[in-house]
C-alpha positions as CSV (number, residue, x, y, z in Angstrom):
1,M,0.0,0.0,0.0
2,R,2.8,2.4,0.9
3,R,4.5,1.7,-2.4
4,L,1.3,2.5,-4.3
5,L,1.0,5.7,-2.3
6,H,4.5,6.8,-3.2
7,F,3.9,5.9,-6.9
8,F,0.7,8.0,-7.1
9,L,2.4,10.9,-5.3
10,G,5.2,10.7,-7.8
11,L,2.7,10.9,-10.7
12,I,1.2,14.0,-9.2
13,A,4.6,15.5,-8.7
14,M,5.6,14.8,-12.3
15,S,2.5,16.6,-13.5
16,G,3.7,19.8,-11.9
17,L,7.3,19.5,-13.1
18,V,8.6,22.7,-14.7
19,N,12.1,22.9,-16.3
20,A,14.1,26.1,-16.1
21,G,14.5,26.1,-19.8
22,P,15.5,23.9,-22.8
23,V,18.5,21.8,-22.1
24,D,20.8,20.3,-24.7
25,E,21.4,16.8,-23.4
26,E,24.2,16.4,-26.0
27,K,26.2,18.9,-24.0
28,P,27.3,18.9,-20.3
29,Y,24.5,19.8,-17.9
30,G,23.7,19.7,-14.2
31,R,20.5,19.1,-12.3
32,V,19.4,20.3,-8.9
33,C,16.4,19.9,-6.6
34,I,15.9,21.9,-3.4
35,S,13.9,20.0,-0.8
36,L,12.5,20.5,2.7
37,Y,13.1,17.7,5.1
38,E,11.3,17.2,8.4
39,P,12.5,14.5,10.9
40,G,10.0,11.9,12.1
41,P,8.6,9.7,12.9
42,P,7.7,9.5,10.2
43,E,10.3,11.4,8.2
44,K,8.9,13.7,5.6
45,E,10.5,15.4,2.6
46,E,9.0,17.5,-0.2
47,P,10.1,20.0,-2.8
48,F,11.1,23.3,-1.2
49,K,9.2,26.4,-1.9
50,T,10.1,29.9,-0.7
51,S,6.6,29.9,0.9
52,S,7.1,26.6,2.7
53,A,6.0,26.7,6.3
54,T,8.8,26.8,8.9
55,G,8.9,24.4,11.8
56,P,11.2,22.9,14.5
57,G,13.8,20.6,13.0
58,K,13.0,21.4,9.4
59,T,16.0,21.6,7.2
60,V,16.7,22.4,3.5
61,H,18.7,20.1,1.3
62,A,20.1,20.5,-2.2
63,Y,20.3,17.3,-4.4
64,I,22.7,17.7,-7.3
65,D,24.1,15.6,-10.1
66,A,25.6,16.2,-13.5
67,S,26.4,14.5,-16.8
68,N,30.1,15.7,-16.6
69,K,32.5,16.4,-13.8
70,C,32.1,19.9,-12.5
71,A,32.1,22.0,-9.4
72,V,29.0,23.5,-7.9
73,L,28.7,26.6,-5.7
74,V,25.5,26.9,-3.7
75,A,24.6,30.0,-1.6
76,A,21.5,31.7,-0.4
77,L,21.7,35.5,0.1
78,T,19.1,38.0,1.3
79,K,18.4,41.0,-0.8
80,D,20.6,43.1,1.5
81,G,23.5,40.7,1.1
82,K,23.3,38.6,4.3
83,L,23.3,34.8,4.6
84,V,19.8,33.4,4.8
85,N,19.3,32.2,8.3
86,G,23.1,32.0,8.7
87,W,23.4,29.2,6.2
88,R,27.0,28.7,5.2
89,P,27.6,28.4,1.5
90,Q,28.8,25.2,-0.1
91,L,31.4,24.4,-2.8
92,A,31.6,20.8,-3.9
93,Y,32.9,18.7,-6.7
94,V,30.3,16.8,-8.7
95,P,31.1,13.4,-10.3
96,D,30.1,12.6,-13.8
97,Q,27.5,10.1,-14.9
98,F,24.8,11.6,-12.7
99,D,26.3,10.4,-9.4
100,E,24.4,12.5,-6.9
101,I,25.7,14.6,-4.0
102,V,23.6,16.2,-1.3
103,L,24.4,19.6,0.3
104,P,25.0,20.9,2.8
105,K,27.6,18.4,3.9
106,V,27.1,16.7,7.3
107,P,27.3,18.0,10.0
108,L,26.3,21.3,8.6
109,K,22.5,22.1,8.4
110,W,20.4,24.7,6.6
111,D,17.8,25.3,9.3
112,W,14.2,26.3,8.2
113,S,12.7,26.8,11.7
114,T,12.4,30.5,11.3
115,A,11.2,32.6,8.3
116,S,13.8,34.5,6.2
117,A,13.8,37.9,4.7
118,P,13.4,38.0,0.8
119,F,16.3,36.1,-0.7
120,D,18.0,34.6,-3.8
121,F,19.1,30.9,-3.8
122,Y,22.0,30.5,-6.2
123,V,23.2,27.2,-7.8
124,L,26.3,27.7,-10.0
125,F,27.7,24.8,-12.1
126,L,31.4,25.7,-12.9
127,S,34.4,24.1,-14.6
128,P,36.4,22.5,-11.7
129,D,39.6,24.1,-13.0
130,S,38.2,27.6,-13.4
131,K,39.7,30.5,-11.4
132,E,36.3,31.2,-10.0
133,V,36.3,27.8,-8.3
134,A,39.7,28.3,-6.8
135,E,38.6,31.7,-5.4
136,A,35.3,30.3,-4.1
137,K,36.9,27.3,-2.5
138,K,39.2,29.4,-0.3
139,L,36.3,31.8,0.6
140,V,33.8,29.1,1.4
141,E,36.2,27.1,3.5
142,A,37.0,30.2,5.5
143,M,33.3,30.9,6.0
144,Q,32.6,27.5,7.5
145,A,34.8,28.2,10.5
146,A,34.1,31.9,10.9
147,K,32.7,32.7,14.3
148,D,33.1,36.5,14.3
149,D,30.0,38.2,12.9
150,R,32.0,41.1,11.5
151,L,34.4,38.8,9.7
152,L,31.6,36.6,8.4
153,A,29.8,39.7,7.0
154,M,33.0,40.7,5.1
155,Q,33.3,37.2,3.7
156,T,29.7,37.2,2.7
157,S,30.2,40.5,0.9
158,K,33.1,38.9,-1.1
159,L,30.9,35.9,-1.9
160,R,28.2,38.2,-3.2
161,E,30.7,40.1,-5.3
162,L,32.0,36.8,-6.8
163,I,28.5,35.5,-7.6
164,G,27.7,39.0,-9.1
165,R,30.8,38.9,-11.4
166,I,29.8,35.4,-12.7
167,T,26.1,36.2,-13.2
168,S,26.5,39.7,-14.6
169,E,28.5,38.4,-17.6
170,K,25.4,37.5,-19.5
171,E,27.2,36.5,-22.7
172,K,29.4,34.2,-20.8
173,T,26.8,32.6,-18.5
174,N,23.9,30.2,-19.2
175,Q,21.4,31.5,-16.6
176,A,17.8,30.7,-15.9
177,P,15.3,31.1,-13.0
178,M,14.6,28.1,-10.9
179,N,10.8,27.6,-10.9
180,E,9.0,26.1,-8.0
181,P,6.8,23.0,-8.8
182,E,3.2,24.0,-9.0
183,V,2.1,20.6,-7.7
184,G,4.1,18.5,-5.3
185,G,3.8,15.6,-3.0
186,V,5.0,14.9,0.6
187,F,7.1,11.7,0.8
188,R,7.0,9.8,4.1
189,G,9.6,7.3,5.3
190,A,11.1,6.7,1.9
191,A,13.9,7.9,-0.3
192,F,12.9,11.3,-1.7
193,P,12.6,11.0,-5.6
194,W,14.3,14.3,-6.1
195,R,15.0,13.8,-9.9
196,Q,11.2,14.1,-10.5
197,F,11.4,17.7,-9.4
198,A,15.0,18.6,-10.6
199,Q,15.7,21.4,-13.0
200,S,18.6,21.4,-15.4
201,I,21.1,23.8,-16.9
202,N,23.9,23.5,-19.5
203,F,27.4,24.5,-18.6
204,A,30.8,24.5,-20.3
205,D,34.4,25.2,-19.3
206,D,34.0,28.9,-20.3
207,R,30.3,29.2,-19.7
208,P,29.0,28.6,-16.1
209,G,25.4,27.3,-15.7
210,V,23.4,29.3,-13.1
211,L,20.0,28.6,-11.6
212,V,18.4,31.2,-9.3
213,L,15.5,30.7,-7.0
214,S,14.1,34.1,-6.0
215,S,11.6,34.6,-3.3
216,D,10.5,37.8,-5.1
217,G,9.7,35.7,-8.2
218,A,7.6,33.4,-6.1
219,E,5.7,36.3,-4.6
220,K,4.8,37.6,-8.1
221,K,3.1,34.4,-9.2
């Protein structure tokens, strides 16, 4: 019975699937799904929406894979340039052949127990050998251990500048909005079928792929 329930929920979710834009599967591309996890019993997980209700113990996850090896930078910033709920950004290397990774890396958590100010959630697929990755790696690693609020604010400002440089070069960036599923399902006590909700973006060595989930965009719908 439970399997049937999960199957029908999956069909409902698929009916609301919206891609960020046309993706050329003959070229390198990455996929991402942002989810909201709630511990049990029973455990619950569903596609994340900027309007998702907050609650004790709720956390946000980013499921990611790619056709080719790449690096991914994930960060959520408020409109005034602060970290959303103090979430530390993540820089990770993604294997090829759609071998998934989940961010943030344990033991780090992105807490969704309190509401956030309007924000943008960035997912950037980059060449692992690019200068932007080298710069982001040093900055993100430093931010994980930062305990001084003033220092963290300065590092966040640098991160915002880095993301701004990448996303502002329109002719060098493949960029698209990350649309929230119009219809979704809550999955209980089973592996979350994140690929049903994933959105894709092409990337290349000289052309980062960028997906942006904006709470402003959600409010305008």
